[in-house]
N, CA, C and O of each residue as an XYZ file, in Angstrom:
304
protein
N     142.135    155.778    180.159
C     141.525    154.555    179.515
C     142.938    153.997    179.861
O     144.114    154.355    179.912
N     142.017    152.742    180.101
C     143.034    151.988    180.162
C     143.218    150.906    179.288
O     143.451    149.844    179.866
N     143.166    150.851    177.605
C     143.139    150.293    176.970
C     144.076    151.194    175.748
O     143.686    152.170    175.106
N     145.604    150.414    175.670
C     146.816    151.137    174.844
C     146.919    151.737    174.112
O     148.079    152.052    174.379
N     146.641    152.438    173.022
C     146.538    152.984    172.070
C     147.998    152.441    170.905
O     149.126    152.392    171.396
N     147.795    152.092    169.477
C     148.446    151.551    169.032
C     149.890    152.797    168.644
O     151.112    152.797    168.501
N     148.798    153.670    168.620
C     149.716    154.616    168.315
C     149.686    155.645    169.225
O     148.654    156.316    169.259
N     150.636    155.935    170.012
C     150.940    156.416    171.910
C     150.608    158.356    171.217
O     149.940    159.029    172.003
N     150.920    158.869    170.292
C     150.707    160.512    169.972
C     149.257    160.244    169.596
O     148.569    161.221    169.893
N     148.364    158.988    168.892
C     147.491    159.622    169.002
C     146.596    159.828    170.023
O     146.538    159.214    171.088
N     145.812    160.845    169.585
C     145.230    161.921    170.780
C     143.060    160.836    170.634
O     142.432    160.696    169.585
N     142.716    160.475    171.698
C     141.405    160.535    171.659
C     140.782    161.208    172.819
O     141.435    161.514    173.816
N     139.357    161.468    172.668
C     138.556    162.236    173.878
C     138.465    161.723    174.817
O     137.868    160.648    174.751
N     138.861    162.060    175.885
C     138.968    161.716    176.936
C     137.125    161.074    177.806
O     136.137    161.775    178.024
N     137.296    159.681    178.069
C     136.297    159.239    178.498
C     136.015    159.351    179.964
O     136.839    158.881    180.749
N     134.700    160.052    180.502
C     134.284    160.045    181.315
C     133.097    159.564    182.229
O     131.939    159.718    181.839
N     133.408    158.921    183.575
C     132.187    158.317    184.056
C     131.826    159.244    184.964
O     132.391    160.206    185.484
N     130.031    158.404    185.097
C     129.109    159.383    185.414
C     129.010    158.419    186.808
O     129.278    157.237    187.024
N     128.341    159.842    187.880
C     128.150    158.992    188.679
C     129.050    158.679    190.238
O     130.249    158.890    190.059
N     128.722    158.223    191.715
C     129.592    158.451    192.582
C     130.883    157.030    192.557
O     130.668    155.818    192.540
N     131.584    157.426    192.560
C     133.171    156.055    193.186
C     131.854    155.091    194.680
O     131.603    155.656    195.745
N     131.507    154.248    194.460
C     131.078    153.153    195.470
C     132.343    153.456    196.814
O     133.570    153.453    196.711
N     131.576    153.671    197.890
C     132.181    154.190    199.060
C     132.370    152.036    199.738
O     131.452    151.276    200.050
N     133.901    151.756    199.714
C     134.246    150.739    199.899
C     134.073    149.875    201.604
O     133.972    148.667    201.819
N     134.089    150.797    202.400
C     133.407    150.930    203.161
C     131.631    150.532    204.045
O     131.171    150.435    205.183
N     131.095    150.398    202.332
C     129.637    150.860    202.668
C     129.150    150.607    201.253
O     128.240    151.284    200.774
N     129.987    149.261    200.323
C     129.966    148.588    198.983
C     128.230    148.801    198.705
O     127.570    149.095    199.701
N     127.601    148.676    197.557
C     126.451    148.832    196.840
C     125.984    147.090    197.057
O     126.531    146.072    197.481
N     124.901    147.399    196.595
C     124.270    145.118    196.793
C     124.780    145.201    195.111
O     125.122    146.196    194.472
N     124.667    143.413    194.568
C     124.877    143.356    193.949
C     126.510    143.524    192.712
O     127.562    142.996    193.073
N     126.449    144.139    191.630
C     126.926    144.545    190.886
C     127.774    145.748    191.573
O     127.359    146.906    191.630
N     129.125    145.271    192.128
C     130.008    147.268    192.454
C     129.214    147.845    191.347
O     128.062    148.208    191.585
N     129.651    147.951    190.310
C     130.201    148.869    189.281
C     128.398    149.682    188.963
O     128.243    150.497    188.053
N     127.636    149.394    189.575
C     125.686    148.946    188.874
C     125.833    150.617    188.955
O     125.990    151.301    187.944
N     125.756    151.184    190.343
C     126.005    152.588    190.298
C     125.393    153.871    188.926
O     124.454    154.571    188.546
N     127.629    153.174    188.513
C     128.152    153.766    187.734
C     127.850    153.042    185.833
O     127.974    153.591    184.738
N     127.642    152.338    186.030
C     127.612    151.500    184.429
C     126.313    151.611    183.950
O     125.306    151.145    184.483
N     126.411    152.548    182.438
C     125.123    153.133    181.585
C     124.685    150.905    180.969
O     123.946    150.586    180.038
N     125.171    150.288    181.553
C     124.504    149.193    181.274
C     124.506    148.250    182.313
O     125.024    147.134    182.285
N     124.011    148.672    183.052
C     123.237    147.847    184.497
C     121.962    148.167    183.959
O     121.476    149.222    183.551
N     121.322    146.422    184.103
C     119.364    146.825    183.599
C     119.031    146.912    184.734
O     117.800    146.899    184.725
N     119.579    147.038    186.247
C     118.225    147.896    187.140
C     118.097    146.989    188.020
O     118.226    147.473    189.144
N     117.889    145.825    188.027
C     117.557    145.096    188.847
C     118.453    143.907    188.735
O     119.477    144.590    188.773
N     118.918    142.671    188.626
C     119.998    142.211    188.403
C     121.239    142.574    189.376
O     121.600    142.419    190.543
N     121.553    143.007    188.472
C     122.542    143.978    188.959
C     122.834    144.371    190.047
O     123.742    144.225    190.866
N     121.413    145.192    189.878
C     121.147    145.766    192.056
C     121.420    144.166    193.116
O     122.119    144.171    194.129
N     120.670    142.878    192.558
C     120.452    142.496    193.001
C     121.583    141.362    193.673
O     121.795    141.011    194.834
N     122.281    140.917    192.159
C     123.221    139.855    191.925
C     124.052    140.128    192.012
O     123.883    141.274    191.593
N     125.509    140.057    192.349
C     127.110    139.885    192.553
C     127.201    138.754    191.530
O     126.808    137.600    191.702
N     128.088    139.531    189.855
C     127.893    138.423    189.342
C     129.503    137.900    189.460
O     130.433    138.490    190.011
N     129.521    136.374    188.639
C     130.295    135.868    189.196
C     132.240    136.148    188.293
O     132.196    137.184    187.629
N     133.133    135.720    188.243
C     133.860    135.768    188.314
C     133.922    134.409    186.991
O     133.892    133.223    187.319
N     134.023    134.933    185.290
C     133.788    134.223    184.318
C     134.973    134.228    183.442
O     135.609    135.253    183.687
N     135.748    133.275    182.200
C     136.853    133.568    181.308
C     135.362    133.522    180.389
O     134.305    132.897    180.300
N     136.381    135.057    179.585
C     135.181    135.034    178.166
C     136.089    134.131    177.130
O     135.717    133.169    176.460
N     137.211    134.649    177.192
C     138.231    134.246    176.524
C     139.782    133.742    177.512
O     140.168    134.439    178.451
N     140.678    132.150    176.987
C     141.716    132.402    177.668
C     142.471    133.344    177.511
O     142.888    133.817    176.453
N     142.801    133.838    179.200
C     143.481    134.121    180.199
C     142.894    135.264    180.242
O     143.635    135.995    180.897
N     141.379    136.204    179.699
C     140.705    136.808    180.189
C     138.973    136.791    181.021
O     138.043    136.199    180.473
N     138.852    137.284    181.925
C     138.450    137.299    183.043
C     137.778    138.193    183.231
O     138.321    139.287    183.388
N     136.205    138.075    183.294
C     135.313    139.391    183.866
C     133.915    139.323    185.104
O     133.188    138.335    185.000
N     133.715    139.926    185.762
C     132.752    139.850    186.074
C     131.601    141.047    185.388
O     131.784    142.261    185.302
N     130.697    140.457    185.062
C     129.662    140.943    184.118
C     128.743    140.642    183.412
O     128.786    140.812    182.193
N     127.298    139.921    184.290
C     126.553    139.024    184.015
C     126.383    139.331    182.045
O     126.061    138.320    181.421
N     126.578    140.533    181.264
C     126.375    140.833    180.236
C     127.736    140.552    179.256
O     127.627    140.843    178.066
N     128.974    140.006    179.735
C     129.509    140.329    179.320
C     129.557    139.722    178.618
O     129.331    138.608    179.090
N     129.885    139.622    176.712
C     130.045    138.842    175.465
C     128.093    138.920    174.869
O     127.630    138.364    173.873
N     127.290    139.847    175.953
C     126.557    140.255    175.039
C     125.926    141.719    174.811
O     124.841    141.969    174.286
N     126.918    142.673    175.361
C     127.237    144.299    175.050
C     128.794    144.279    174.033
O     129.912    143.766    174.005
N     128.061    145.070    173.413
C     130.063    146.139    172.780
C     130.219    146.707    173.904
O     129.382    147.240    174.633
N     131.482    146.559    174.043
C     132.157    148.065    174.593
C     133.283    148.104    173.485
O     133.997    147.276    172.919
N     133.045    149.803    173.445
C     134.247    150.427    172.303
C     135.535    150.427    173.142
O     135.544    150.806    174.313
N     136.765    149.925    172.403
C     138.388    149.519    172.458
C     138.321    148.607    173.400
O     139.020    148.705    174.409
N     137.318    147.409    173.172
C     137.518    145.818    174.588
C     136.747    144.862    173.594
O     135.522    144.769    173.517
N     137.853    144.039    172.708
C     137.879    142.990    172.188
C     136.817    141.467    173.250
O     136.857    141.022    174.397
N     136.075    141.206    172.094
C     135.118    140.429    173.091
C     135.483    139.290    172.292
O     135.024    138.178    172.555
């Protein structure tokens, strides 16, 4: 996981991503991660690539639903 732990000796459950990694030579339509994202709505995420936007000073995202969903280990 890319989220650092306050105590590096602390062990957690590994995060297992489902789905296939997108082919860079033939990327999916819409959001690049929609085939693997459990938050994909199946319509907007498939049809429209999300714009880069700042959700906090110095923190940018490319997700249609950033700020609307709670992600474990990520501060909103």
